[in-house]
Phi, psi and omega in degrees: 000315179296321180297328178265002174084029175302135183297135179307314182304316177295324179291322179295326177294318179296314182300322180293320181293321179293326176298318180299321175297317177298324178296319182292331177277356181083008178274066190296315180295323178295317180297313179300316178297325180286321174300322176296318179294324181292316176301312179299320180292320177292327176296316182290319186284317188246344188090169187287341187261001179282147181303314182297325180291319183289322173299315178300324176295318180296316179298320177298311182298320181296319179296322177302316180295317180302316181275004172088014179266067189293316180295318177297321177298311183296317179300312179299314182289335175295335177275318190267333181295320175296332177290315180297322179294317182290317181284318191248338179097165185291335184264003183286145180310314185290326177291324178294316180298321180294316181298322178294318178295322175301315176299320178298318179299338176274300190287340181274349182282123180298338181270007178300140178266174179299316179300317178300316180296323178294317177301316180297314178296316176300318182292321182286325179298313179295317182294321178297314180302313180299312178304317181295320179288320187272314187261342182092162183287338182277353184291139176293334176293315177298317181299319178296319180292321175300317176300314182292322177300315179300313183295320176301312182298318180300318180295318179294320180296321179293323178295317178293331180280353179295000000 
């Protein structure tokens, strides 16, 4: 594809789709490497403030959570989430998605403390309210955030029951 001059943007989209296929097949490390490469490619192609770059950052962070690299996901999101907030605002869909992934990186981590779990629940409650107001209750993004909020609350309840 490179040899025949296929657009880099299209190649990155194909790579992202291939990474999603790897995830479904359980080839998690291959998917993670490819998501990292797509993010890096978008960063080089568009710079850090472009929507495609920030979406790719979110996809990479989500993949980090899927493979269980929670601390790495939180560290990465602490760098890119403020950028998304600054460029697109607190109510933009990508910012809402990133906040949800950040909360997942907290509540899915077996090493999460009680304070961590409260942070995850609070983040998701705030994110859900904003998503419902901006995107509506029928939005798949809002639905996903609601599901994560339920899971985070369950995790917190289980932690408190110990």
